[in-house]
KOLGU-368127 format. One line per 4 residues: number of its first residue (from 1); their letters; for each residue x, y, z of C-alpha. Coordinates in nm, 4 decimals. Example, Ala and Ser with C-alpha at 12.3 -4.5 7.8 and 13.67 -1.06 7.14 Angstrom:
REM residues 2
1> AS> 1.2300:-0.4500:0.7800 ~ 1.3670:-0.1060:0.7140
***
This chain:
REM residues 467
1> MTLF> -0.0073:0.0037:-0.0042 ~ 0.1889:0.3088:-0.1143 ~ -0.0987:0.5604:-0.0551 ~ -0.0098:0.8347:0.1504
5> SKKI> 0.3155:0.6850:0.2539 ~ 0.5404:1.0095:0.1967 ~ 0.7734:1.1427:0.4750 ~ 0.5384:1.4101:0.5242
9> SPFA> 0.2021:1.2292:0.5893 ~ -0.1144:1.3856:0.4130 ~ -0.2735:1.2066:0.7184 ~ -0.0822:1.3973:1.0111
13> LLVI> -0.1774:1.7237:0.8054 ~ -0.5056:1.6122:0.7610 ~ -0.5402:1.5473:1.1396 ~ -0.4095:1.8610:1.2537
17> ALLL> -0.6360:2.0577:1.0118 ~ -0.9294:1.8774:1.1503 ~ -0.8220:1.9822:1.5181 ~ -0.7681:2.3057:1.4496
21> FRAV> -1.0684:2.3346:1.2583 ~ -1.2561:2.1766:1.6091 ~ -1.0303:2.4463:1.7904 ~ -1.1828:2.7394:1.6011
25> LNYS> -1.5432:2.5904:1.6206 ~ -1.4789:2.5826:2.0097 ~ -1.3634:2.9293:2.0338 ~ -1.6382:3.1009:1.7838
29> IPLM> -1.9554:2.9072:1.8720 ~ -2.1903:3.0201:2.1381 ~ -2.2989:2.7667:2.4048 ~ -2.5803:2.5934:2.3259
33> DKTE> -2.9155:2.5482:2.5474 ~ -3.0143:2.3461:2.6856 ~ -2.7334:2.0632:2.7888 ~ -2.4049:2.2190:2.7095
37> ARYA> -2.4729:2.5660:2.8253 ~ -2.5800:2.3775:3.1659 ~ -2.2812:2.2179:3.2106 ~ -2.0913:2.5292:3.1272
41> EISR> -2.3084:2.7333:3.4058 ~ -2.1937:2.4659:3.6306 ~ -1.8563:2.4912:3.5485 ~ -1.8521:2.8769:3.5643
45> IMAE> -2.0295:2.8724:3.9155 ~ -1.7536:2.6094:4.0365 ~ -1.4755:2.8078:3.9180 ~ -1.6835:3.1606:4.0770
49> TNDF> -1.7424:2.9665:4.4072 ~ -1.4230:2.7726:4.4514 ~ -1.6721:2.5096:4.5557 ~ -1.4938:2.1559:4.4177
53> ITPK> -1.7221:1.9208:4.6313 ~ -2.0652:1.9806:4.5053 ~ -2.1276:2.0653:4.1812 ~ -2.4228:2.3843:4.1070
57> IDYN> -2.6907:2.3997:3.8430 ~ -2.7599:2.7594:4.0341 ~ -2.6106:2.9263:4.3410 ~ -2.6803:2.7291:4.6337
61> VPFW> -2.8622:2.5036:4.4121 ~ -2.7028:2.0999:4.4180 ~ -2.6497:1.9277:4.0827 ~ -2.6615:1.5785:4.1540
65> AKPP> -2.7146:1.4454:3.8164 ~ -2.3752:1.3662:3.7456 ~ -2.0180:1.3372:3.9324 ~ -1.7405:1.6566:3.8511
69> LSTW> -1.4909:1.5052:3.6540 ~ -1.6308:1.7277:3.3442 ~ -1.6838:1.9919:3.5890 ~ -1.3501:1.9959:3.7274
73> LSAI> -1.1816:2.0137:3.4212 ~ -1.3924:2.2807:3.2892 ~ -1.3780:2.4924:3.6126 ~ -0.9654:2.4817:3.6166
77> SIKV> -0.9781:2.5878:3.2456 ~ -1.1764:2.8886:3.3115 ~ -0.9714:3.0182:3.6003 ~ -0.6828:2.9908:3.3410
81> FGEN> -0.8288:3.1227:3.0714 ~ -1.1485:3.3402:3.1803 ~ -1.5306:3.2642:3.1549 ~ -1.5414:3.1797:2.7720
85> EFAV> -1.6675:2.8911:2.5272 ~ -1.2883:2.8259:2.4343 ~ -1.2005:2.7720:2.8309 ~ -1.5073:2.5598:2.8873
89> RFPY> -1.4935:2.3426:2.5909 ~ -1.1022:2.3432:2.5929 ~ -1.0574:1.9875:2.7856 ~ -1.2653:1.8118:2.5722
93> LILN> -1.0422:1.8730:2.2885 ~ -0.7523:1.7968:2.4717 ~ -0.8829:1.4162:2.6076 ~ -0.9908:1.3559:2.2914
97> ILVL> -0.6246:1.4554:2.1699 ~ -0.5243:1.2040:2.4485 ~ -0.6797:0.9054:2.3019 ~ -0.6000:0.9820:1.9090
101> LLIG> -0.2347:0.9316:2.0601 ~ -0.3188:0.6576:2.2629 ~ -0.4305:0.4496:1.9726 ~ -0.1451:0.5489:1.6998
105> RYAK> 0.0483:0.2657:1.8279 ~ -0.2029:0.0070:1.6889 ~ -0.1355:0.1161:1.3556 ~ 0.2397:0.1330:1.3869
109> EKKL> 0.2022:-0.2247:1.5273 ~ 0.0481:-0.2727:1.1525 ~ 0.3181:-0.0753:0.9901 ~ 0.0654:0.1586:0.9109
113> NFFI> 0.0899:0.5275:0.9507 ~ 0.0615:0.6726:1.3192 ~ -0.2381:0.9049:1.2328 ~ -0.4531:0.6772:1.0433
117> PAFV> -0.6738:0.5850:1.3659 ~ -0.6522:0.9581:1.4333 ~ -0.7903:1.0246:1.0921 ~ -1.0469:0.7883:1.1032
121> LLTI> -1.1804:0.8791:1.4494 ~ -1.2245:1.2772:1.3465 ~ -1.3860:1.1618:1.0267 ~ -1.6551:1.0105:1.2313
125> PEFL> -1.9198:1.2592:1.3289 ~ -1.9855:1.1679:1.6516 ~ -1.6423:1.1850:1.7486 ~ -1.5754:1.5325:1.5696
129> IHAG> -1.8864:1.6679:1.7250 ~ -1.7907:1.5967:2.0643 ~ -1.4151:1.7140:2.0413 ~ -1.5195:1.9924:2.2003
133> VVST> -1.8946:2.0158:2.3108 ~ -1.9142:2.0482:2.6907 ~ -2.0279:1.6990:2.8138 ~ -2.0133:1.4039:3.0315
137> DTAL> -2.0051:1.1597:2.7674 ~ -1.6767:1.2599:2.6189 ~ -1.5129:1.2327:2.9518 ~ -1.6692:0.8891:2.9822
141> AFCV> -1.5800:0.7781:2.6451 ~ -1.1982:0.8893:2.7384 ~ -1.2323:0.6546:3.0628 ~ -1.3696:0.3264:2.8749
145> TLVM> -1.0766:0.3811:2.6080 ~ -0.8475:0.4226:2.9008 ~ -1.0109:0.0981:3.1021 ~ -1.0198:-0.1184:2.7852
149> ISFW> -0.6836:-0.0635:2.6043 ~ -0.4817:-0.0693:2.9270 ~ -0.7005:-0.4460:2.9893 ~ -0.5606:-0.5259:2.6131
153> EAVK> -0.2109:-0.4060:2.6672 ~ -0.1859:-0.5625:3.0547 ~ -0.3396:-0.9103:2.8981 ~ -0.0766:-0.9020:2.6391
157> TTNN> 0.2686:-0.8276:2.8261 ~ 0.3949:-0.8954:3.1687 ~ 0.7073:-0.6481:3.1319 ~ 0.5112:-0.3052:3.1535
161> HLWK> 0.3217:-0.2454:3.4890 ~ 0.2048:0.1036:3.3788 ~ -0.0899:-0.0735:3.2102 ~ -0.1721:-0.2931:3.4868
165> YLFF> -0.2303:0.0132:3.7150 ~ -0.3761:0.2520:3.4427 ~ -0.6558:-0.0080:3.4227 ~ -0.7686:0.0886:3.7613
169> IGLG> -0.7299:0.4764:3.7398 ~ -0.9216:0.4407:3.4270 ~ -1.2194:0.2883:3.6499 ~ -1.1515:0.5443:3.9288
173> LGML> -1.1761:0.8307:3.6735 ~ -1.5102:0.6498:3.4891 ~ -1.6609:0.6960:3.8477 ~ -1.6141:1.0602:3.8687
177> AKGP> -1.7124:1.0848:3.5300 ~ -2.0228:0.9372:3.4886 ~ -2.0435:0.6805:3.7720 ~ -2.0796:0.2973:3.7933
181> IIFI> -2.1668:0.3113:3.4337 ~ -1.7921:0.2581:3.3811 ~ -1.8183:-0.0875:3.5158 ~ -2.1816:-0.1284:3.2987
185> LTAP> -1.9787:-0.0414:2.9430 ~ -1.6573:-0.2111:3.0521 ~ -1.7022:-0.5609:3.2287 ~ -1.9324:-0.7319:3.0445
189> PIFV> -1.7168:-0.7301:2.7116 ~ -1.3981:-0.8022:2.9102 ~ -1.5936:-1.1032:3.0982 ~ -1.7123:-1.2771:2.7906
193> WMVF> -1.3546:-1.2002:2.5825 ~ -1.1797:-1.3711:2.8908 ~ -1.4463:-1.6499:2.9241 ~ -1.4437:-1.7004:2.5208
197> FKEY> -1.0703:-1.7516:2.4952 ~ -1.0244:-1.8829:2.8700 ~ -0.7768:-1.6254:2.9790 ~ -0.8563:-1.6606:3.3796
201> KTVW> -0.4932:-1.7302:3.4871 ~ -0.3369:-1.4479:3.2662 ~ -0.5917:-1.1891:3.3663 ~ -0.5348:-1.2988:3.7271
205> KNFN> -0.1698:-1.3287:3.7018 ~ -0.1230:-0.9879:3.5286 ~ -0.2872:-0.7362:3.7344 ~ -0.1950:-0.6420:4.1194
209> WFLG> -0.5633:-0.6488:4.2179 ~ -0.4816:-0.5292:4.5699 ~ -0.2764:-0.2307:4.5006 ~ -0.5605:-0.2128:4.1637
213> ILLF> -0.8603:-0.1915:4.4114 ~ -0.6809:0.0662:4.6402 ~ -0.5924:0.2643:4.3997 ~ -0.9438:0.2906:4.2331
217> AIIA> -1.0715:0.3706:4.5858 ~ -0.8386:0.6238:4.6362 ~ -0.9154:0.8023:4.3244 ~ -1.2883:0.7369:4.3093
221> VPWY> -1.4381:0.7011:4.7072 ~ -1.3244:1.0426:4.8467 ~ -1.5513:1.2870:4.6361 ~ -1.8648:1.0597:4.6717
225> YLAE> -1.8046:1.0396:5.0596 ~ -1.7520:1.4124:5.0580 ~ -2.0646:1.4832:4.8297 ~ -2.2991:1.2943:5.0214
229> LKTP> -2.1626:1.4035:5.3557 ~ -2.2327:1.7791:5.2222 ~ -2.5809:1.7285:5.1034 ~ -2.7231:1.3981:5.2106
233> GFID> -2.9404:1.2465:4.9399 ~ -2.6957:1.2666:4.7390 ~ -2.6022:0.8785:4.6729 ~ -2.9589:0.7606:4.6673
237> YFIV> -3.0729:0.9705:4.3826 ~ -2.7628:0.9597:4.1637 ~ -2.7182:0.5562:4.2229 ~ -3.0805:0.4319:4.2185
241> GEHF> -3.2344:0.7267:4.0140 ~ -2.9906:0.8306:3.7651 ~ -2.8868:0.4731:3.6999 ~ -3.1920:0.2582:3.7213
245> KRFF> -3.5197:0.4623:3.7413 ~ -3.3528:0.6949:3.4401 ~ -3.2734:0.3486:3.2070 ~ -3.6263:0.2147:3.2515
249> DSSW> -3.8511:0.5265:3.2302 ~ -3.7682:0.7778:3.0166 ~ -4.0637:1.0002:3.2027 ~ -3.9258:0.9487:3.5493
253> QGDK> -4.0717:1.1836:3.7771 ~ -3.7851:1.1752:4.0341 ~ -3.5537:1.3810:3.7761 ~ -3.4767:1.7030:3.8828
257> YGFP> -3.2868:1.8514:3.6066 ~ -3.3333:1.6730:3.3017 ~ -3.5831:1.6689:3.0092 ~ -3.7688:1.4089:2.8621
261> KSQP> -3.5577:1.2360:2.6130 ~ -3.7719:0.9313:2.5153 ~ -3.6592:0.7283:2.1787 ~ -3.8327:0.3994:2.0243
265> MGMI> -3.6495:0.1231:2.1745 ~ -3.3488:0.0147:1.9555 ~ -3.2934:0.3749:1.8453 ~ -2.9139:0.3329:1.9736
269> WLFL> -2.8263:0.1354:1.6474 ~ -2.9902:0.4125:1.4067 ~ -2.7904:0.6542:1.6010 ~ -2.4520:0.4287:1.5596
273> IAFA> -2.5402:0.4002:1.1806 ~ -2.6182:0.7609:1.1195 ~ -2.3288:0.9383:1.3739 ~ -2.0176:0.6736:1.2394
277> IPWI> -2.0687:0.6637:0.8830 ~ -1.8815:0.5938:0.6626 ~ -1.6522:0.3719:0.8889 ~ -1.9374:0.1934:1.0390
281> LLVI> -2.0430:0.0506:0.7254 ~ -1.7050:-0.0700:0.6278 ~ -1.6756:-0.2542:0.9597 ~ -2.0177:-0.4000:0.9250
285> QKVW> -1.8873:-0.5269:0.5561 ~ -1.5760:-0.6902:0.6943 ~ -1.7499:-0.8600:0.9886 ~ -1.9756:-1.0001:0.7529
289> QKKL> -1.7211:-1.1408:0.5387 ~ -1.4765:-1.2539:0.8118 ~ -1.7455:-1.3726:1.0294 ~ -1.6114:-1.7131:1.0387
293> AILK> -1.2339:-1.6303:1.1219 ~ -1.3835:-1.3526:1.4044 ~ -1.3900:-1.5796:1.6602 ~ -1.0313:-1.6730:1.6455
297> DKWV> -0.8993:-1.3926:1.6632 ~ -0.8417:-1.2514:1.9992 ~ -0.8015:-0.8757:1.9020 ~ -1.0902:-0.8364:1.6413
301> LFLL> -1.3202:-1.0249:1.8998 ~ -1.2117:-0.7854:2.1886 ~ -1.2802:-0.4754:1.9897 ~ -1.5981:-0.6322:1.8443
305> LWLL> -1.7042:-0.7142:2.1859 ~ -1.6477:-0.3707:2.3005 ~ -1.8307:-0.1878:2.0188 ~ -2.1277:-0.4164:2.0355
309> WTPG> -2.2181:-0.4078:2.3801 ~ -2.2984:-0.0426:2.4457 ~ -2.5581:-0.0138:2.1758 ~ -2.6770:-0.3792:2.3124
313> FFTV> -2.6716:-0.2502:2.6726 ~ -2.8974:0.0598:2.5516 ~ -3.1291:-0.1578:2.3283 ~ -3.3768:-0.1501:2.5944
317> SKSL> -3.3525:0.1907:2.7280 ~ -3.6523:0.4503:2.6800 ~ -3.4402:0.6916:2.7416 ~ -3.1152:0.7866:2.5483
321> IHPY> -2.9335:1.0523:2.3122 ~ -2.6695:0.9834:2.0339 ~ -2.3737:1.0619:2.2558 ~ -2.4281:0.7503:2.4016
325> IMPV> -2.2656:0.5833:2.1700 ~ -1.9089:0.7884:2.2036 ~ -1.7533:0.4966:2.4033 ~ -1.7537:0.2729:2.0903
329> MVPI> -1.6032:0.5539:1.8217 ~ -1.2663:0.3889:1.9156 ~ -1.3168:0.0435:1.8367 ~ -1.4415:0.1502:1.4853
333> ALLI> -1.1571:0.3283:1.4218 ~ -0.9124:0.0476:1.5503 ~ -1.0951:-0.2206:1.3572 ~ -1.0919:-0.0195:1.0294
337> TYWW> -0.7336:0.0331:1.1122 ~ -0.6640:-0.3520:1.1426 ~ -0.8479:-0.4092:0.8280 ~ -0.6836:-0.0842:0.6603
341> EEFK> -0.4696:-0.2643:0.3647 ~ -0.7504:-0.5226:0.3071 ~ -0.9890:-0.2453:0.1935 ~ -1.0184:-0.1770:-0.1971
345> HIKR> -1.0648:0.1784:-0.3286 ~ -0.9047:0.3377:0.0177 ~ -0.8381:0.6275:-0.1378 ~ -1.2166:0.6818:-0.2617
349> IVYI> -1.3067:0.5910:0.0869 ~ -1.1101:0.8352:0.2649 ~ -1.2366:1.1282:0.0141 ~ -1.5435:0.9944:0.1118
353> SLIF> -1.4804:1.0094:0.4829 ~ -1.3919:1.3722:0.4632 ~ -1.7799:1.5002:0.3284 ~ -1.8781:1.5495:0.6987
357> PGLA> -1.5997:1.7701:0.7936 ~ -1.6070:1.9486:0.5023 ~ -2.0065:1.9924:0.4982 ~ -1.9198:2.1558:0.8517
361> LILF> -1.6491:2.3847:0.7446 ~ -1.8581:2.5062:0.4497 ~ -2.1692:2.5621:0.6992 ~ -1.9464:2.7444:0.9395
365> IGIQ> -1.8139:2.9331:0.6851 ~ -2.1438:3.0443:0.5569 ~ -2.3240:3.1148:0.8866 ~ -2.0163:3.3645:0.9515
369> FNPK> -2.1530:3.5755:0.6613 ~ -2.5456:3.5304:0.7686 ~ -2.7092:3.8551:0.9152 ~ -2.9467:3.6200:1.0920
373> LEYY> -2.6880:3.4026:1.2723 ~ -2.7721:3.5583:1.5933 ~ -3.1353:3.5319:1.5485 ~ -3.1838:3.1456:1.4937
377> INSD> -2.8945:3.0231:1.7085 ~ -3.0311:2.8400:2.0293 ~ -2.8345:3.0493:2.2386 ~ -2.9109:3.3662:2.4456
381> KYLI> -2.5575:3.5056:2.4216 ~ -2.6114:3.7879:2.1684 ~ -2.9273:3.9128:2.3738 ~ -2.7020:3.9438:2.6615
385> SNNT> -2.4245:4.0572:2.5165 ~ -2.5799:4.3366:2.2979 ~ -2.8272:4.4634:2.5768 ~ -2.7086:4.4259:2.9016
389> TKEI> -2.5168:4.6419:3.1267 ~ -2.4122:4.6593:3.5200 ~ -2.6248:4.9159:3.5768 ~ -2.9685:4.7913:3.4511
393> PLYC> -3.0694:4.4733:3.6507 ~ -3.1321:4.1800:3.4252 ~ -3.4445:3.9086:3.4570 ~ -3.6018:3.6258:3.2921
397> WKIK> -3.9774:3.5648:3.3145 ~ -4.0518:3.2331:3.5042 ~ -3.7920:3.0359:3.3572 ~ -3.4014:3.1228:3.3242
401> SYSS> -3.2152:2.9787:3.0307 ~ -2.8724:2.8055:3.1050 ~ -2.6983:3.0259:2.8209 ~ -2.8528:3.3293:2.9894
405> QFYS> -2.7017:3.2438:3.3259 ~ -2.3684:3.1561:3.1849 ~ -2.3481:3.5107:2.9501 ~ -2.4340:3.7130:3.2254
409> KGAV> -2.1806:3.5832:3.4512 ~ -2.4855:3.4562:3.7246 ~ -2.6263:3.7862:3.7326 ~ -2.9913:3.7123:3.5771
413> KVIK> -3.2645:3.6427:3.8264 ~ -3.6482:3.5101:3.7818 ~ -3.9662:3.6924:3.8221 ~ -4.1919:3.4154:3.8935
417> NEQE> -4.5669:3.5597:3.8244 ~ -4.7521:3.8873:3.7792 ~ -4.7228:4.0092:4.1133 ~ -4.3415:4.0280:4.1167
421> LINH> -4.3396:4.1950:3.8114 ~ -4.5983:4.4552:3.9277 ~ -4.3722:4.5182:4.2516 ~ -4.0565:4.5824:4.0003
425> INKG> -4.2879:4.7651:3.7802 ~ -4.4172:4.9985:4.0812 ~ -4.0518:5.0746:4.1842 ~ -4.0097:5.2608:3.9011
429> NSFL> -3.6290:5.1592:3.8308 ~ -3.5534:5.0569:3.4816 ~ -3.4753:4.6968:3.4288 ~ -3.4544:4.4371:3.1508
433> LLIS> -3.6711:4.1054:3.1279 ~ -3.6050:3.8177:2.8745 ~ -3.9164:3.6087:2.7763 ~ -3.9711:3.3680:2.5265
437> HKRF> -4.2253:3.4259:2.2484 ~ -4.4657:3.1715:2.3738 ~ -4.4637:3.2493:2.7147 ~ -4.4929:3.6475:2.6093
441> KKMD> -4.8300:3.5572:2.4192 ~ -4.9450:3.4074:2.7292 ~ -4.8921:3.7332:2.9625 ~ -5.1795:3.9494:3.0463
445> PVYF> -5.1914:4.2329:2.7574 ~ -5.1800:4.5197:3.0321 ~ -4.7898:4.4839:3.0747 ~ -4.7332:4.5274:2.7097
449> KSLQ> -4.7633:4.8982:2.7626 ~ -4.4911:4.8794:3.0303 ~ -4.2433:4.6828:2.7963 ~ -4.0726:4.7892:2.5095
453> EIDK> -3.8996:4.5329:2.2864 ~ -3.5594:4.6192:2.2260 ~ -3.3904:4.2701:2.0635 ~ -3.5031:3.9122:2.0259
457> NNKN> -3.4229:3.5596:1.8645 ~ -3.5846:3.2472:1.7475 ~ -3.6800:3.1619:2.0842 ~ -3.7092:3.4615:2.3107
461> GMYL> -3.7057:3.8736:2.3392 ~ -3.5579:4.1190:2.5425 ~ -3.7712:4.3965:2.6579 ~ -3.6852:4.6853:2.8454
465> FKK> -3.9097:4.8780:3.1074 ~ -3.8096:5.2505:3.1479 ~ -3.9112:5.4678:3.4150
***
């Protein structure tokens, strides 16, 4: 295979270009409501209050839905780079770069270019999207990758002790990234592989289980203890509610923070196909062609079990979103790398894989020249930045958007009902009021005379009361 074999690898250049493009997106795109802006605001509050034990969704309102690893990373980045989009997203770009560096070794083992698996990952839509989105799923995917790769390397070799401890470090970090789901997504495929190839003795001998479990406990246990101590009830809500009730009931009434995400059963497989094209299609093709030989290949079966288990597990879940497939992007890239030299028309496949990044680039350039960008984007950044001042207080009608919280640096308050609004009007002091168009239509027309619309976007309007 001579394609892309020159000293200055086009794959290296493409990987660098894709990472720079993602970094530009991280810098220039506003934080989106609801999910991304929510986690950004939680991180901003943590950085402001210096409370690294209890993540908060608002001042004095604890956020029990997720552990703090992602929040810690963004909060530290905010302290270094300031309160902006790039700072909040930067840690997720770094995590994904670490993943790219971690898997390049498997290309070298096949005598391929180091950057091939990185290129494959960055041209998978799901991975490219989440190489900067503020999300707990990116941190979880990193931890799953660390656990699975460390397990494989620890079983494969006996002279490198680092992998044997990175395995337990990955589990500990996973508990801080998204909780016990780290075991649910990694233990079953590892167990099935171990039983199938009768590797019990190797696994038992190659790991220092006492020190490993101790290392895991040192990483994971202290925060859970301190979190429960500071806000009693956290463990019951997070372990029982978020891990069991949410999984089986998309309309779980105990959900304090989320919003309905009900999907038809099996939707996770459609997410996998849609968000991992074109490479997932090549994996399916190769698996079918090699279905008899796969059971004899330890590496391929390990990757396939890793790939299939997560969507298999979420098949029966009624509450899921497409980022749940993030932990299986790496095995897709590694399978493609393993079979790389067997693919026909590889040059054509490479060009096809660049379609999504190319379309994303064209879209990005196009919206920069669109005068209605500020109107249609799902964020209140521009309403806040274009109209607010320290002299005039800002309120939201009945509910705050997370982006309004972040971009006002927590200054926005809520007016909950008509009586509170009357009280503010009667005081005679000027104030700004952010109202969704739907709620504005339901307001008593008597208030229209007091409020002057000064700006709006697709969802919300900014109104000024001036005495």
